Structure formats: structure tokens, C-alpha cells
N, C-alpha and C positions, 0 to 999 in steps of 0.2 A: 375487406371487400370480398364478397362472395363470388366465386368463379362463375362465369356465364358459360356453361357448357354448350348451350344451344348456339351461342355465337361462334364457338369453335367448330361445332359439327356442321352447321348449315353451309358455310362457304366451301368447305372441303367437299361436301357431297355434291353441291350444285356444279362446282367446277368439273367434277368427275362424271356428271350425269351424261348419259347417251340416249339417243332417241329410242332404242330398243332395250328392253329389260335384259339384264345379264343373269346367268345362272349362278355366278360366283357369289360367295358371301365375303364381303370386304370388312376387314377390321383395321382400325387405326388407333394407335396409342401414343399420346404425347405426355412425356414426363413434365408436369407443370410445376412441381416444387419437390425436387429430389430430397432435399434435407428434411422436408416434412412428410416424405413418403407418399406423395400424391401424384396421380396421373389422371388424364382425361381419356376416356375410351369412347370410340364410336364404332358401331356395327351396322352394316347395311345388308338387309335381306332382300332377295328378289321378290318379284310380284307374288302376292299372297292369293290364295284361292277362296278364302272365307272372309267373314266379317270381323274376326278376331285373330290375333296371333299371340300365342303364349311364348314369351321370351324368358329363358331360364338360366340361372347360375347353378352348376352342379352342387349337390349336397354332400358329396365326398369326392376324393381324388383317388385315382388308381394307385395301388401299392399301399394304401392305408385303409384298412377295413374298419372304418369308423365314420359315422355321420358327423360331418363338420359344419360349422356355420360360415360357409364360404361367402355367402351373400352379405355378411355383416359389414363388409368394407365398402359397399356400394351406397352412394348418396346421389341426390338430384337427378334421378332417372327421368329422362324425357324421350319422346318419340315424335317424329315428323314423317310426312309422306314425301313423295318425289318432288312436290311443289314447295316444300318447306313449310307446309301447314301443320300446326301442332295437332297431335292425335291424343285422344284420351287414354290414360294409363291407370290401371287399377292393380295393386299388388294382391294376389290371391293366396299366396303362402310365402314362407320365408325366402324361397328362391325363385319365385315366379311372378312376372309382370305380364298382365294381359293388356294387349294394345288393341284399341278399337280402330278398325280400318275398313277398306272397301276392297272387294275382289279386283285383282289386277294391279293394285298399288304396291310399290316397293315401300319398305319400312326401314327407317334409320333410327336407331336408338343411341342415346348418348348418356354418359354417367361419369361421376367421379369415383375413383377407386383408391382406397387407402391401403397401402402395402407395407405392413410392418410385422409380418409373421414369418420370419426367416426359418425358425425351427420347425414350422409345419411344412416347409418346402412347398408353399403354394404361391406366395407373392411377397417380395421384399424390394423396396426401393430406398436407396440413400444416395449420398453425393458421390459415390464411387461406382455404383452398379445398380442393375435391376435384375432380379430373378423372377421370371414370369411363367408360372404354370397356368395354362389356360383355364383349368378348373376353377381357379380363384380370381380370374381376370376377365376372361372373354365369355359373354353369354352366348347361348345358342337357341335355335328354334327347331323343334323336332322335325317339321316338314322339310327343313333344309340341312339336316344333319349329314346327309350324304353328298351334298354339293361341294364343289371345289372351294378352297379357302385361300384368301390372300391376306397377309398381315404386313402392315407398314408401321415402323416405329419412328417417332420423332424424339431423339435423345440428345443429351449434351454433346458438344463438339469433343472429339478425341476418343469417344467411346467406340468399341467394337461389339458387334452382335453375333452370337453363335447359337446354333440350334441343330437338333437332329433333322429338322425339316430341310427341304431344299431351299436354296436361296432364290429370291425373287429378282425384280428388276432394279433394285437398288441395294446399297450396302447394308441397309437395315430393313430389308424386305424378305419375306418368306412366303412359300406357297405349300399347300398340302392338299391331297385329294379329297379330304373331308374333315369334319370336326373331330372325329375320333383320332385321326393322326395329329391334329393340332393339339388336342387335350393330352396327348401322350408324347409331346415333343416340346419340353420347356425351353424357354429362351434365356440365355445369359448374355446380358449386354452391359458394357461398362469398361472398366480398366482392369485388365487381367493378363496374366502370363499365358502364352499359347505355344503349344508344341504339336507336331504332327509326325506320324510314322505310317508304315503300311504293313499289312499282314495278308498274305495270299491275295494280293491285288485289291485289298480293301483298305480304305483310309481310316486311320485311327487318330482322333484328335483329343487333346487335353487342354482344357481352359481352367486356370487356377486363379481364383479371386481371393484377395486378402493376403496380408503379409504373414509369414510364419517360418518355422525352421525346416522347411522342406527343400528338396533338391528337385526342381522341375524336370531336369533332363533325366536324372536317374528314375524318377517316378514314371516318366514316359517309357523308358526302356523296360521297366518291370511290368508296367501295364501291358506292354506288347507281349511279354511272355505269358501273361494271364490270358490274353486274347488267343494266343496260339493254342494253349492247353484247352481252353473252352471249345475251340473249333474241333479239336481232336475227339472230344467226347461225342460229337455228332457226325463223325466221319467226314469232316470238311464241308458240311452243308451249312451255309451261312444264311441267316434271315435278314441280312443288311448288306449294303454296299459301303456305308460310311457310319462310323460309330463315334460318339462324342462323350468323353468323360468330363463332367463339370465338377470341380473340386472347390469347396468353400473352406478356407482357413478362417475360423471364426472365434468369437467369444460368446459363450453361453448357448451355443446351438450345436447339436450333434445328431447324426443319423444319416440315412441314405434312402433313396427311392429309385426304383427301376423305371425305365420308360422304353418306348418302342425301339429306338436305336440310340439311346443315350441314358446316362444316369447322372444324378447329382449326389455327391458325397460330402457331408459336412463333418469337420473334425476341429477340435480346439487347435488354434494356430501354432501352439508350441508342443504338439503331440505328433510330430512326424519324425524327429531325428533319432530318438532312442529306438533300439531294435524292437523291443516289445511293442511300442506304440506304432512303429512303422508296419510291423507284421499285422497289427490290428487293422490298419488302413488297407493293406493289401487283401486281407481276407474279406473286408467289406466290399472292396472293388470286385473281387472274384464273385462274391455273392450276387451283387447287382448285375454283373455281366452275364452270369449263368441264367438270370431271369430273362435275358433276351430271347432265349428259347423257352424255358420253363416259366410260363405265365404270359409272356408277350406273343410268342409264336403259337403256343398251345396252352390251354387252361381249362378248368372245369366248365362244363357246358352252361351252367347257370350264369356265367359271366360272359357269355357270347350271345349278343353283344353286351357291353357294359350297360347297365341301367344307372344313370347318373343321379337320379332323384331319390333313390331308395336303396335299401340294403340288397346285396346280391348274395343270398344265402346259398351255401353248398357245404358238403361234408368232406371236401378234399383239400382244404387249405394246408393241411399237414404235408401234402405233397408239394403244393405250389410254393410254400415258404420253407417248410422243414427240410425237404429234399435239397432245396437251394442252400440252406445252411450246411447241410452235409457236404455238398460239393465245393463250397468255398474253401474248406480246409484241404480237400484233396487237390484242388486246382493249384493252390499256392505251393503245396508239397511237390506235386509233379512238375511244376514250373521251375523247381530248384530254388525257390525263394525262401523256403524254410527247411530246416533240417528234420530228419525223421524224429529225433528226440523232442524237438519242439512240437511236432505234430502229436506225438504220444502224450506229451504234457497237457496239451489242450484237451485231448480226449479223456484223460484222467479227470480233469476238472469237469468236463461235460457229464461223465458218468456219475461222479461224486455228487454233483449238483442235482442230477435227476433222481438219484437214490434218496435225496433229502427233500423230495416233493411228495408229500402224502397225497396230494390231489390226484396222483396217477392212478389211485385206486377208486377215485370218486367220479372221474370224467374220462370218457374215451377220446381217442384222437378224432373220431368222426363228430362227436358232440362238441368238442373244443372248436373244431372248424366252423360248425354251424353257429356257435355262440361267440365267435370272435368279434362280432359287431357289438356285443355288450360285455366284452371281457373286462375284468378288473385287474388291478395290479396289487403288488405288495403281499402281505401275509395271507389274505383271503385267497389270492390267486394260487399260491403255492400249496395251501392246505385243502383246497376244494376243487382245483382245476389242473389242467395241463396246458402247456403252452404249445401253439401250433409249430413254433420254431424248434424248441428243444425236443418235444415229443416226436415231431416229424424227423428230426435229425437222427435220433436213436433208432427209430423204425427204419429209416433209410440204411443205417449201418447194418441192422439185422437183415434187411432185404438183400443188400449187396453181398454180404458174406454168405447168406443162405443160397443165393443164386449161383455164386461161384462154387459152393460146395456141391450143389446139384448138377452143375455142368462141368465139374472137375477143372474149374478155373477158366473155362473157355469163354464164359459170358458173365456179365455183371449187371448192376443196376442201370448203367448208362445205356445198355441194350434195350431195357424196358422204356427208357425215355426216348430213345430213337424211334421206337414203335409209335409212341404217342405223338411225336413230332411228325412222323410220316403219315399216320392214319387219322389223327384227331387234332389237326391244326385248327386255328381260329376259323379259317376259311371253310373247314370241314365240320364246324359246329362244336368243337371241344370234346372233352372226355367225361365219362362218368365212372362210378365204381366198377361196373361190368366191363368197361373198356380197359381199365387198369388191370383187373384180374385176367382178362383175355391176353393182355400184353405180357403179363407174368407167365402165363401158360405157354405163350408162343416162345418166350425166351428159354424157359426151363423144361418145357414138356410136361409139367406137373400142374395139378389143380391147387390153387392157393385159397380156396374158399374157407377151409377150416382155419388156416392161419389168419385170414382176414377177420373172421368171426371172433377169434381170440384177442388179437392185438389192435385191430382198427375199430371194430364195433364194440369190442370188449375191453377189459382193463387188466388182462393177464400180465403178470410181471415179466419183463424182458430177461431172458436167461443169459446175462452178460458173461458168466463164467464159461458156459459151453460155447457161446458165440465167439469169444475171443480165443478160446482154445483151438477152435477150427483153424485160425490163422496164426497159431503158435504164440499166442499172447496170454497174459493174465492181468487182472485188475487186483491191486493190493494196496494196503497202507504200508508204506515203506518207512520203517523206523531207523534212523541213522545209527550205525554201530557206536559212534562216539558220543551219542546223546545220553546224558546222565538220566534224564527222566524218560522212561520208556512208555509210560501210560499217562492218561489224563481223564478227568471226569467230563462226560458229555451230558448236557442238560437239555439240548434241543432248543436253544434260544440264540438270538442275535442281539448285540448291543449297539447302541449309537456310538460310532467311533469317537474316541477321546472323551466320552462323557464321564464326569466325576461329580457325584456318584453315578453308577452305571444305570443307563436308561435302556429298558428293553424295547426293541423295535419289532421283533418277530418271535413268535413261539410256534414251534413245529407241532403239528397235530399229533396227539397220542404220545408225544415224547415226555420225558420226566418233568419238564417245566409245565407243560400242558396239564399233566395229571396232578401237579401240585397246585393248580389254580392260578398260575402266573399268566398275566396277559400283557399284550403290547401296551407300552406307556407306563408300566410299573417302574418305580425308581428304587433300585437295590442299594441299600446303604451298608449292610453288614452280613457276613457269613460266619456263623459260629462265633459271633461277638467281634469279628475283625472288620474294620471299615474296608469297603471295596470300591474300585473304579472299573471302568471298562478295560483299562490296560492291565490291571493286576488281578482281575476276577479269577481267571483260570489258575493262577499261582496260589491264590488264597484257598481255593477249593482243594488243591492238591496237598495242602498242608495236612489235611485230615485223610487218613487211609480208609476210613469207614463212613458209611452213609447210614441214616439220613443226616442232612445238614439243617441247622436252624437258620432260616433266612429272614432278615428284617428288611422291610421295604415300605415305601410310601405309595399309596394310591388315593387320588383325589385329596392329597395333602394329609391323609390319615395314615398313621403308622400301623403296619400289619406284621404278623409273624406267620410263616408257613414252614412246613417240613418238605424238603426237597430230597429225592432219592435219585441222583444221577447214575449213569452207567459208566463203569470204568472200561476204557478202550485204549488200543495202542495209540501213542502220540507220534504222528508222522504225517507224511504227505501222500495223498492218493497218487498212485502211479500206474501206468500201463507198461508192463515190461515183458520181455521175451520169456518163454518157458525155459526151464533149465535144460531140457533135452527135447527140443522140437523135432518132429519127424520131417522127412523130406517132403511129404505131402503137405504138411502144415506150412513149411517154408514156401512151397510152390504157390499155395493159395494166398499167402501173404504177399508174395511178389505180384500176383495177378491183381490183387485188391489195391495195393498201393501204387502199382505201376513202376516198381523199382525192385532190384534184386534184394534178397535177404542179406543183411549187413555182412555176415561172415563170407558168404559166397562172393559178395562184391569185393571184399578185401583180397580174396584169392586171385581175382582177375587183375589186380593192380601189380 
């Protein structure tokens, strides 16, 4: 039996009708079949001024710089006027329905929405919960985008509803000053574990959906520490009164998205207990929380206000996202949730990974930001592009240390962000490259135009050795003293884990494998006549002390032979370690950067 959405929409609207038109936009959502991921939605818009009203579902959601097919879950779209009379509807593009109406008439639209895209963090309904991001659930009309919003949910008995929005007149009701707040305040309703705490007079809430090996009480205590450190970065200036962490313990979905005064974090349900996994969760939480300022409170001017139907191009996403990646590590460290050694280990991985991205010489940070809307992944991304997250993170590292060097440790990158927060908030129109350079000058007293031309608009290599030396550190490949094999052959390829024979998944541009003509998808079967698998390939290569190697492989099921000349390099782990003899100045800058004393000085105090 097909659902009769009009039968649902009309009685509710007629009962609520008043003699005078209201300015509010009213939304109602009823979960009609949770197990089948279905809900019925009704939206009532005030009196229109023209003969048509375009009702739209956004084509992307904030926090994900990619055009999405959010309207693909909508079916049986209908419209009526205040008298319940059907109005003609024509779909004019993938996310727009044009309603024929009369001036002065209120318009109510109703439709079915299918919600089964948990990993996109837009909409998901099942028999235990519903996660509702308005961008994939609630349509809007541009003339009423700034009008007050009311939301009422009809959900199964026993469910609880949470959101960054203010509560309305019922347990499952919410209110917002406009659609922009609604679209940036997802709703989590269902059966979940809930905790609450306070920081500086502000309420911090944690709602955890799904079973897993987490400790909700400890999670809340640690998230509180992250909130405290985030506030310190901005001198105790908070852009919210209440903040909600939504945590999904899931199967087959992972990621996180920042919102106005909340975030949703998705992790595999059994990846909370081990320290490495839990630290990953905390860093993600710190990342999304820092976004409460950087992106939500202030952001590139091209995204003020958000344009929901098309791309919001700008050249500064490396700050919006990459700087946030930079601070997630620092926040967790300064909060005492990870050790200095763990922090350095992560930075060694970050630098090592960056140095194996040939795309850093082919695309600038500014270009990467602009092209994020059409970015690709995998081998092509690493060989021809840079990532706004990783590139922005290492640029933030460079900016922070350089600012501290120029100011003798008195100021750092957070001071630049405070300037952007104070002078270029969303209410003030956001920031552009000139504003960022002006903020850098204000903090340091120096002109950063030359630096910007080299490292933001250009593709100059980041001088990691000099950079780390400034704060008493060095990047190196550490070969254990008791390791029998001190060297290994590097070919510049990656193999599918566990593949036998070894299947190539990625070839680094201009590396030995690239020069030998090896490509992704090749199946390596022998090196110098010895059968190889992904597991033993490195060992089989090391049996020979001289290059080139005779390599046999299959491509398109045809056997080929190529000559490979790899590079002999130290066999060890990338590490960031202290210099043998750091100076007092280097130690002082290190302490200012990390927000904690140099280890030996710390030991003396105990």
C-alpha cells in the first residue's frame, strides 16, 4: 500500500491553522516505518508574495565540500494551500520543486524521505534511532530562509531527541531563528546513552548511539578537557552556550562533521577501548570542536552566507580544514590526554606521509582549496594534488613556529586565529587572503606576502629540517641498534595488504617503480626468479645487494618482464626527536609552541 502523505499533511495543517498568517516556517516529521528507513515530512511556509514558490533541498551539506544528491531520497512530493487545495508542482532541477500559488497564500509541502545514508552523515533512520541533518531532510524556500523555524518530531515511544538547537514546546520539538541554524544543527533522536557536564558556565552534552567498547563516563570527562583547551585558544571567548557531542558507534561508517554548536562523530563500535583507537577518537573530537570557531564562527567570505545549491569556491580551505587538523593534535596534547612521545610519533607520520606526496610540487594550497569540490582520491590525488587537510596542517606548523620565532615565543598561530575571530566573524562577512595576511602582520609585526607567494600560492618545499630545529627537534629515520637489517630497497610502490601474488595499488610519481613503467593493478609474481607476495616482497628484494632487479608481473593477464632499479635507504621508522644539544632558546620556543615545559626542565621541577 502506497503511503498517502497528503492525508497525513492536511489534518495536521488544518488543525494548526490560524486566522492570520504566521512568519514562522513549521516542519513536522513522522517516522512512518523505522525499519525501512522511511519518514513523512511536512513543511509550511508563510504567505507568499508571487505566483510561484521554489522549494529546495540543498545540493551539499556544510562540512563536506562536495555536491551531493541529497534530493534523491524524496518521493511523492505534494503541495497544498491554506484551504487544503492541491497546488501544481513541477520539478525544475534535481533539488528544486516549483509550486504554483497565489500571492498571499501559505504553502504546505509534504513528501516521503528515505533515510539510509549514515556514512554521509545526512540522514539515517532505523528501529533504534534517527539522525537528521536538515540538508538531507528539510526543504527550504529562499524568501523564508531568515524566518524563525519550528520543528516537531513524531517518533517511536521511548525515544529521546537531542540537538544543538533550542528545545521547543514538547519533548521532541525544537526552534531555531532561521533555516541556516536548522541546517547546521542536526538532530539525534532514539535510544542513546546521555551524559552532561559544564565548562565555564556552559553546558556540554554527550549522546552516544550504538553499542560498543566505549566508556561513556570517561569519554565525557575527556571531552570536557578538550573543551577547556579549545576555550583557552580563544582567550575564553565562546561562540555557544550549550554544545552537543553526538557519537555514533557503528558498523561500516566512519568520519565526523562539525556543526554550529554540535558535532557528529562516527567510529567503528569496537574501536574505542585500545589506546591508539581512543586517541584517534579524541583527536577527531578536538578537530570538530575547534571548528566551532574556525569555520562556524568565522570562515572564508565566499561561504558567508552558505550557498546551498552550488559550489562555494574559495582558496582558503587549507586554513578552514588544515589548521583545524593542526590544532586537534595540540589540543589533545595540551589537555594531557596524550603524551609528548605520542604527539611526536604522529607528527613523524604526518611529515613522512607528506614527503611521499609528489603532488605537493604540482598543486598549491590555494589551488587545492579551490578544487576541493572536484577532488579525487587514491594514487592520482597523491601524485598530482595536495590535500587541504595535510597541506594545511604542515603549513600551520610552519606558520606557528615561524610566528613564535619572530615574536621570541610571545605569540603563535592561535593569536592569528583570535584576530580572525574578532575581526572577520560570520556576522562581519568572513575573511579573505588579505585579511589573513593582515592578521599575520598584526601578530608578528612583519610582512608575510613573500611567504604567502612561496608556500600558499606556490609549491615551494617546506623546510622541515630548519623548521624543527627552531624548536629543538629533528626529523629522521631511526634504525634500531639491535636490528640486523639496517637498510632496505625502496621502489615507491604500495601493495594490497595480504595479496599473494603481490598486487600494486599505488605507484609514487617519479619513483623507481614509476620509472620502470609499473602501474597500479599490476600483479607481481617474481623478483629475480623468486616468487613474491605482498608480505615477503621487501625481504625477497633485500636478498640481492645490487640493482637492477628482473621483475616478472601480469598486466591484463599477460606476463611481462621489466627492470627495476630501487633505491637503498635506511630501514627504520620515521621519528621526530630532540636535538642532541638543544639551546635554551630552542627549548623555550618548544615550550611556547607545545604549551608545556621541555622534558628535562620538567624533570628538574619534580
